N, CA, C and O atoms as a MOPAC input file, in Angstrom:
PM7 MOZYME 1SCF
protein

 N    -19.05900 1     3.54500 1   -23.89600 1
 C    -19.39800 1     2.31200 1   -23.03800 1
 C    -20.66900 1     1.44700 1   -24.00700 1
 O    -21.47700 1     1.85100 1   -24.84400 1
 N    -20.44000 1     0.37200 1   -23.54700 1
 C    -21.93000 1    -0.46100 1   -24.47900 1
 C    -21.69900 1    -0.87300 1   -25.27200 1
 O    -22.23100 1    -1.95900 1   -25.50100 1
 N    -20.33300 1    -0.06500 1   -26.68700 1
 C    -20.23500 1    -0.26900 1   -27.66300 1
 C    -19.43900 1    -1.50000 1   -28.15300 1
 O    -18.92100 1    -1.94300 1   -27.12800 1
 N    -19.12900 1    -2.16600 1   -29.04600 1
 C    -18.34000 1    -3.53100 1   -29.57600 1
 C    -17.25000 1    -2.86500 1   -30.39900 1
 O    -17.27400 1    -2.71700 1   -31.62100 1
 N    -16.07000 1    -2.39300 1   -29.37100 1
 C    -14.89400 1    -1.76900 1   -30.29400 1
 C    -13.81300 1    -2.86500 1   -31.10100 1
 O    -13.18300 1    -2.50500 1   -32.09600 1
 N    -13.72500 1    -3.96700 1   -30.63700 1
 C    -12.89200 1    -4.79800 1   -30.36200 1
 C    -13.62200 1    -5.99600 1   -30.87700 1
 O    -14.83600 1    -6.17000 1   -30.98400 1
 N    -12.67100 1    -6.74600 1   -31.15800 1
 C    -13.21300 1    -8.55700 1   -31.99900 1
 C    -14.18500 1    -9.25800 1   -30.50900 1
 O    -14.03300 1    -8.70000 1   -29.42300 1
 N    -14.83000 1   -10.08500 1   -30.58900 1
 C    -15.79100 1   -10.79500 1   -29.81300 1
 C    -14.49500 1   -11.44800 1   -28.74700 1
 O    -14.53800 1   -11.30500 1   -27.52600 1
 N    -13.52200 1   -12.07700 1   -29.37300 1
 C    -12.48900 1   -12.82700 1   -28.64200 1
 C    -11.74700 1   -11.98500 1   -27.47700 1
 O    -11.31100 1   -12.60600 1   -26.50700 1
 N    -11.59700 1   -10.58300 1   -27.55600 1
 C    -10.74700 1    -9.32100 1   -26.40700 1
 C    -11.66100 1    -9.59000 1   -25.44700 1
 O    -12.89100 1    -9.55600 1   -25.45900 1
 N    -10.96900 1    -9.82800 1   -24.71800 1
 C    -11.05000 1    -9.52300 1   -22.99900 1
 C    -10.26100 1    -8.41200 1   -22.22600 1
 O     -9.15300 1    -8.50200 1   -22.75600 1
 N    -10.19100 1    -7.64900 1   -21.50600 1
 C     -9.03300 1    -6.59500 1   -21.12500 1
 C     -9.85200 1    -6.47400 1   -19.36700 1
 O    -10.99000 1    -6.15000 1   -19.02700 1
 N     -8.60500 1    -6.91500 1   -18.56400 1
 C     -8.72000 1    -6.81000 1   -17.21700 1
 C     -7.79300 1    -5.81800 1   -16.76500 1
 O     -6.67500 1    -6.31400 1   -16.90600 1
 N     -7.66700 1    -4.26500 1   -16.12700 1
 C     -7.00000 1    -4.29900 1   -14.95800 1
 C     -6.80500 1    -4.80000 1   -14.04600 1
 O     -7.69700 1    -4.60700 1   -13.22000 1
 N     -5.42900 1    -5.87300 1   -13.47000 1
 C     -5.63700 1    -6.53200 1   -12.30300 1
 C     -4.22200 1    -6.27700 1   -11.69500 1
 O     -3.23700 1    -6.89600 1   -12.09800 1
 N     -4.17100 1    -5.43600 1   -10.81000 1
 C     -2.57700 1    -5.10500 1    -9.73800 1
 C     -2.10200 1    -6.64000 1    -9.40500 1
 O     -0.91600 1    -6.90400 1    -9.20500 1
 N     -3.18800 1    -7.66900 1    -9.36400 1
 C     -2.52100 1    -8.90400 1    -8.11200 1
 C     -1.92900 1   -10.31600 1    -9.32500 1
 O     -1.57500 1   -11.46900 1    -9.07700 1
 N     -2.04500 1    -9.54100 1   -10.66900 1
 C     -1.70200 1   -10.59600 1   -11.68700 1
 C     -0.15600 1   -10.77100 1   -11.40200 1
 O      0.50500 1    -9.85700 1   -10.90900 1
 N      0.54300 1   -12.36500 1   -11.84200 1
 C      1.96500 1   -12.45700 1   -11.01300 1
 C      2.34200 1   -12.02100 1   -12.20800 1
 O      3.46800 1   -12.50200 1   -12.33800 1
 N      2.02500 1   -11.22500 1   -13.44400 1
 C      2.87100 1   -10.73700 1   -14.78000 1
 C      2.61700 1    -8.93100 1   -14.19500 1
 O      3.13300 1    -7.95600 1   -14.74100 1
 N      1.98700 1    -8.90500 1   -13.36200 1
 C      1.92000 1    -7.10100 1   -13.70300 1
 C      3.27300 1    -6.82400 1   -12.55200 1
 O      3.58100 1    -7.33700 1   -11.47600 1
 N      3.94500 1    -5.58700 1   -13.53400 1
 C      5.09600 1    -4.97300 1   -12.75800 1
 C      4.30900 1    -3.86800 1   -11.83900 1
 O      4.85300 1    -3.64000 1   -10.75800 1
 N      3.21900 1    -3.22100 1   -12.09400 1
 C      3.23800 1    -1.64900 1   -11.00600 1
 C      2.47600 1    -2.01400 1    -9.95300 1
 O      1.99100 1    -3.09000 1    -9.60600 1
 N      2.45700 1    -0.80800 1    -9.46300 1
 C      2.51000 1    -0.74000 1    -7.55800 1
 C      0.65100 1    -1.19900 1    -7.33000 1
 O     -0.22700 1    -0.94300 1    -8.15400 1
 N      0.47500 1    -1.82500 1    -6.16300 1
 C     -0.72700 1    -2.32300 1    -6.04400 1
 C     -1.90800 1    -1.45700 1    -5.78600 1
 O     -3.11800 1    -1.64000 1    -5.91800 1
 N     -1.01300 1    -0.22300 1    -5.28000 1
 C     -2.11900 1     1.08600 1    -5.16600 1
 C     -1.78500 1     2.04900 1    -6.38900 1
 O     -0.70200 1     2.09800 1    -6.97200 1
 N     -3.06000 1     2.89900 1    -6.70200 1
 C     -2.91600 1     3.71700 1    -7.54600 1
 C     -2.16100 1     5.05700 1    -6.83100 1
 O     -1.51100 1     5.17300 1    -5.79200 1
 N     -2.64400 1     6.20000 1    -8.10100 1
 C     -1.37800 1     7.35800 1    -7.64300 1
 C     -2.46700 1     8.37100 1    -6.87100 1
 O     -2.22800 1     9.57900 1    -6.88900 1
 N     -3.61700 1     7.89100 1    -6.22100 1
 C     -3.94900 1     8.26800 1    -4.79200 1
 C     -3.95200 1     7.79000 1    -3.77300 1
 O     -4.52200 1     8.19500 1    -2.76000 1
 N     -3.09500 1     6.54800 1    -3.96000 1
 C     -2.62600 1     5.68200 1    -2.75700 1
 C     -3.97800 1     4.58400 1    -2.06300 1
 O     -4.02300 1     3.99500 1    -0.98300 1
 N     -5.12000 1     4.64800 1    -3.37200 1
 C     -6.05800 1     3.50600 1    -2.69500 1
 C     -5.38600 1     2.02900 1    -3.50200 1
 O     -4.46300 1     1.89000 1    -4.30600 1
 N     -6.25000 1     1.14800 1    -2.91300 1
 C     -5.11900 1     0.10200 1    -3.42000 1
 C     -6.05500 1    -0.15800 1    -4.88600 1
 O     -7.20300 1     0.26100 1    -5.03100 1
 N     -5.40400 1    -0.81700 1    -5.75000 1
 C     -5.95200 1    -1.49600 1    -6.91400 1
 C     -6.32000 1    -2.75700 1    -6.65100 1
 O     -5.75300 1    -3.61400 1    -5.97300 1
 N     -7.77400 1    -2.79900 1    -7.52100 1
 C     -8.83800 1    -3.71500 1    -7.41800 1
 C     -8.93100 1    -4.38400 1    -9.00300 1
 O     -8.67600 1    -3.75900 1   -10.03200 1
 N     -9.39100 1    -5.90900 1    -8.91700 1
 C     -9.44500 1    -6.61200 1   -10.37300 1
 C    -10.76300 1    -5.91200 1   -11.03900 1
 O    -11.87100 1    -6.19800 1   -10.58600 1
 N    -10.62400 1    -4.96300 1   -12.15400 1
 C    -11.37600 1    -4.52300 1   -13.24700 1
 C    -11.72900 1    -4.99900 1   -14.46100 1
 O    -10.79300 1    -5.01500 1   -15.26000 1
 N    -12.89400 1    -5.44200 1   -14.91700 1
 C    -13.10200 1    -6.12800 1   -16.05200 1
 C    -13.57600 1    -4.86300 1   -16.79500 1
 O    -14.61200 1    -4.22700 1   -16.59800 1
 N    -12.46000 1    -4.60300 1   -17.81700 1
 C    -12.53000 1    -2.87200 1   -18.68400 1
 C    -13.47200 1    -3.40400 1   -20.46700 1
 O    -14.37500 1    -2.76600 1   -21.00900 1
 N    -12.92800 1    -4.52800 1   -20.89000 1
 C    -13.82600 1    -4.53800 1   -22.06500 1
 C    -13.67900 1    -6.45300 1   -22.16200 1
 O    -12.58900 1    -7.01400 1   -22.26800 1
 N    -14.91700 1    -7.13500 1   -22.10100 1
 C    -15.61700 1    -8.07800 1   -22.08900 1
 C    -16.11700 1    -8.37800 1   -23.58400 1
 O    -16.81100 1    -7.56300 1   -24.19000 1
 N    -15.70700 1    -9.63600 1   -24.15200 1
 C    -15.90800 1   -10.11200 1   -25.28500 1
 C    -15.87700 1    -8.72200 1   -26.40500 1
 O    -16.66900 1    -8.74400 1   -27.34800 1
 N    -15.22100 1    -7.90000 1   -26.29100 1
 C    -15.02900 1    -7.04300 1   -27.49200 1
 C    -15.88400 1    -5.65700 1   -27.07300 1
 O    -15.76100 1    -4.76100 1   -27.90800 1
 N    -16.81500 1    -5.30300 1   -25.80200 1
 C    -17.43200 1    -4.39500 1   -25.37100 1
 C    -17.11400 1    -3.79800 1   -24.33400 1
 O    -16.85500 1    -4.27400 1   -23.22800 1
 N    -17.12700 1    -2.70500 1   -24.68300 1
 C    -16.52600 1    -1.63900 1   -23.29300 1
 C    -17.82500 1    -1.71900 1   -22.19300 1
 O    -18.99300 1    -1.35400 1   -22.32600 1
 N    -16.92900 1    -2.52000 1   -20.75200 1
 C    -17.84800 1    -2.29600 1   -19.75800 1
 C    -18.01800 1    -1.69400 1   -18.83800 1
 O    -19.02000 1    -1.76000 1   -18.12600 1
 N    -16.73500 1    -0.74500 1   -18.62000 1
 C    -16.11300 1    -0.17800 1   -17.35500 1
 C    -14.73400 1     0.61300 1   -17.86800 1
 O    -13.87000 1     0.33000 1   -18.69800 1
 N    -14.93700 1     1.67900 1   -17.01800 1
 C    -14.11600 1     2.60200 1   -17.07400 1
 C    -13.40400 1     3.26000 1   -15.42900 1
 O    -14.03500 1     3.50100 1   -14.40000 1
 N    -11.88100 1     3.41500 1   -15.68900 1
 C    -11.31700 1     3.48000 1   -14.28300 1
 C    -11.79700 1     4.73800 1   -13.97500 1
 O    -11.55500 1     5.48700 1   -14.92100 1
 N    -12.53200 1     5.46700 1   -12.82000 1
 C    -12.07200 1     6.38700 1   -12.45900 1
 C    -11.27200 1     6.55100 1   -10.88300 1
 O    -11.37300 1     5.79700 1    -9.91600 1
 N    -10.37800 1     7.93700 1   -11.03600 1
 C     -9.90100 1     8.07800 1   -10.12600 1
 C    -10.92800 1     9.19400 1    -9.29500 1
 O    -11.75100 1     9.83800 1    -9.94600 1
 N    -10.78100 1     9.39800 1    -7.48500 1
 C    -11.60500 1    10.24300 1    -6.90500 1
 C    -12.13800 1    11.45100 1    -7.58500 1
 O    -13.29500 1    11.79300 1    -7.34200 1
 N    -11.50900 1    12.03300 1    -8.29400 1
 C    -11.44700 1    13.96200 1    -9.12600 1
 C    -12.40200 1    13.41600 1    -9.95600 1
 O    -13.54400 1    13.57900 1    -9.52900 1
 N    -12.31800 1    12.84000 1   -10.97000 1
 C    -12.67900 1    12.27500 1   -12.15000 1
 C    -14.41700 1    11.53000 1   -11.90500 1
 O    -15.52700 1    11.72500 1   -12.40100 1
 N    -13.90200 1    10.72700 1   -10.98100 1
 C    -15.77800 1    10.07800 1   -10.90300 1
 C    -16.15700 1    11.33300 1    -9.82300 1
 O    -17.22200 1    10.86300 1    -9.42400 1
 N    -16.04900 1    12.28000 1    -9.26900 1
 C    -16.91500 1    13.26300 1    -8.42400 1
 C    -17.30200 1    14.22300 1    -9.97600 1
 O    -18.37800 1    14.80100 1   -10.12600 1
 N    -16.37000 1    14.22200 1   -10.84200 1
 C    -16.95000 1    15.50900 1   -11.92200 1
 C    -17.79700 1    14.59800 1   -12.90900 1
 O    -18.64000 1    15.08800 1   -13.66200 1
 N    -17.48700 1    13.09900 1   -12.84800 1
 C    -18.40400 1    12.71300 1   -14.26300 1
 C    -19.56000 1    11.90400 1   -13.46100 1
 O    -20.24200 1    11.05000 1   -14.02500 1
 N    -19.71300 1    12.23700 1   -12.14400 1
 C    -21.13500 1    11.36100 1   -11.47800 1
 C    -20.90300 1     9.60000 1   -11.61100 1
 O    -21.59600 1     8.74700 1   -12.16600 1
 N    -19.64000 1     9.50300 1   -10.86000 1
 C    -19.28300 1     7.96400 1   -11.32500 1
 C    -18.91400 1     7.18600 1   -10.32300 1
 O    -18.14800 1     7.89200 1    -9.66800 1
 N    -19.02800 1     5.80700 1    -9.63800 1
 C    -18.32600 1     5.76500 1    -8.10200 1
 C    -16.72400 1     5.45100 1    -8.65300 1
 O    -16.13700 1     5.10000 1    -9.67600 1
 N    -16.43900 1     5.84700 1    -7.18500 1
 C    -14.55700 1     5.91400 1    -7.53700 1
 C    -14.38300 1     4.43800 1    -7.76700 1
 O    -14.52600 1     3.72900 1    -6.77100 1
 N    -14.04900 1     3.74900 1    -9.11500 1
 C    -13.55300 1     2.33900 1    -9.46500 1
 C    -12.78200 1     2.05100 1    -8.47200 1
 O    -13.36000 1     1.30000 1    -7.68700 1
 N    -11.74800 1     2.31300 1    -8.16400 1
 C    -10.47600 1     2.01300 1    -7.01200 1
 C    -11.18600 1     1.59400 1    -5.46300 1
 O    -10.54800 1     1.10600 1    -4.53000 1
 N    -11.85100 1     1.73900 1    -5.45700 1
 C    -12.85100 1     1.78000 1    -3.87600 1
 C    -13.50200 1     0.63300 1    -4.07200 1
 O    -13.92900 1     0.24700 1    -2.98400 1
 N    -13.81700 1    -0.18500 1    -5.03900 1
 C    -14.77200 1    -1.26400 1    -4.84300 1
 C    -14.08000 1    -2.54500 1    -5.84400 1
 O    -13.12900 1    -2.35400 1    -6.60200 1
 N    -14.58100 1    -3.49200 1    -5.71200 1
 C    -14.03300 1    -4.67100 1    -6.20900 1
 C    -15.11100 1    -5.04900 1    -7.73700 1
 O    -16.33000 1    -5.22200 1    -7.71000 1
 N    -14.37500 1    -5.08700 1    -8.74100 1
 C    -15.25700 1    -5.11300 1    -9.42000 1
 C    -14.88400 1    -6.28500 1   -10.59200 1
 O    -13.88300 1    -6.08500 1   -11.28000 1
 N    -15.50300 1    -7.22000 1   -10.76400 1
 C    -15.37300 1    -8.40500 1   -11.70600 1
 C    -16.09800 1    -8.77000 1   -12.66500 1
 O    -15.80800 1    -9.77800 1   -13.30900 1

């Protein structure tokens, strides 16, 4: 987290609402998926956590809050 592992021109989002997205609007736990900015200008900003993993890693469940 926080390390630049891609070129500065790389930005990555997990966005279920994007018109080209072919996946479901819900994750495997039935929670609505939100747009999450994962990599910003080549720097890893966030990871996506499910409930069990979030609890284990002492992180918030990424799917229950909007992250822009």
